[in-house]
N, C-alpha and C positions, 0 to 999 in steps of 0.2 A: 613959874606954870600959867601956864593960859590954860583958860577956861573952857569945853568943849561949847562952840554955835549951838545955837540953836536947832541948825538942820540934824545938827552930828547928832543928837540927842533924841530930837524926832526919829531918826535912823535905828538909831538903838532902844527907845523904848517902842518903839514897835517891833521889831525882831523880838525884843523880851514879851512880847502879849504873844505874839506867832512860838515862840520858844514853851513858853509854861502852858500856853494852848496845846502843842504836842506833845510834850509829854505828859500833861492828864489827859490822851483821847490817842495818844499813837497816831496823829493827823497834822503827820513832818512840811505837806509841798509847802502851803505857804514859806516858811523858815525856811525852807530849801530852798528855795528862790531868791531869798536876798542873800546869800554869803555867793561872795563873788570865786570864781574858777579857780585861782591859786590860790585858796580858802587854806587853811593852817589850826592845825587846833592841837592844845595840850591840856593829855588827862593824867590824872595820878593814877590811877590803879588800871588792872587789867588788863585785858588783851590792847588796850590802845594806850597804855602804859607810855608820856613822853609825845614827844614834837610829832605827829601826823600829816602829811598834805596833801593836798588834792580833794577836789569839790567829792568825786566821788568815795574816794575814804571815807570822809564827812557824814555821807549822806547811810553809808554802810553800816557807822556806827552813831548814828541817831536813831533809824531806824531799833537799833542791838538792845537800845536802853529799854522800849518801851516794848519788844516784842519775847525778849527772854531776862532781862532784870528788873523792869518794873512792869510787870504784865495786871492789867487791870489801873494802871494813870502813879502819879507822882503828885502833889499838888503841891504848887510853890504858894507861900507867903511871903509878898515882897518891905522887905524892915529898910531898908535905905537905899541910896543912888547918891556915888558920885561919880563925878567926871575929872579927865584933862582932857586937853587938846582935841586925842583920836580916840580914849577910847572910856568907857562905860562903864562901874563896878553893879550890877545889882547884890548885895546882901539880901539875902535867903533863909529862911527856913522852908522844910521839904518832908510832907507827913508821905509815906504810902506803902505797900509791901515790894521788897525786895527779895527774890525768889521767893518767896509765900512767908514772909517773915515783915509780925511790923517795923517798922523803918521810920525814924524821926533824924533829922540832921540841919546843919545849917553850915554854909557854902557862900563864895565870892566867885560870880559869872560875870564873866568880864568881853564886852565885844569889843577888838575896834575896826572904829568903821571908817570906812573909805569911802566918799561918795554917795549914792545910796544905798551900800554895797555892806553886808559885816565880811570883813576878812580875815580877823583869827574869831578865835573861842581858847579862853582858855577857863578855868576851871578850882578853886582851893572847896575842899573840903574840909568840916570844923571836928570837932570832939565830943559831939556829943553823943555821934554814932560812931563805934570804932569798925571797921570794914577788917576780918581775917580775911589776906588777899590768897591764903590756900583753899579758900571755901569758895574765889569766884575762876566759872572757865573761864581757858583760854579762847 
């Protein structure tokens, strides 16, 4: 397996900085500007469960994260970064309030890089916090 180029790592790390800032503040513009028009994302639960296609859908999803789910923001602590030729994985711990309740978790966030853009996002949640999907609004 080939390692990521310095350019791929730099693009992914910049996107991650924007992503972490947006989760904490709700200011998504810088992160969203890095997404390709054919951006796809995969999320494990809720209204966006599974694969989602298109930058417009991503805009709605990411805004819903801070406007509905994590009102007041979500803080990420970076634990580790791993990569291959096109994908960079950020292992994180997260902390905040989910639907007004204390929330902590561990996750792997994957950005697939094409040029200077992020063309794909995947998130894999840990088991520190169990989410009852029946309590998540559709």
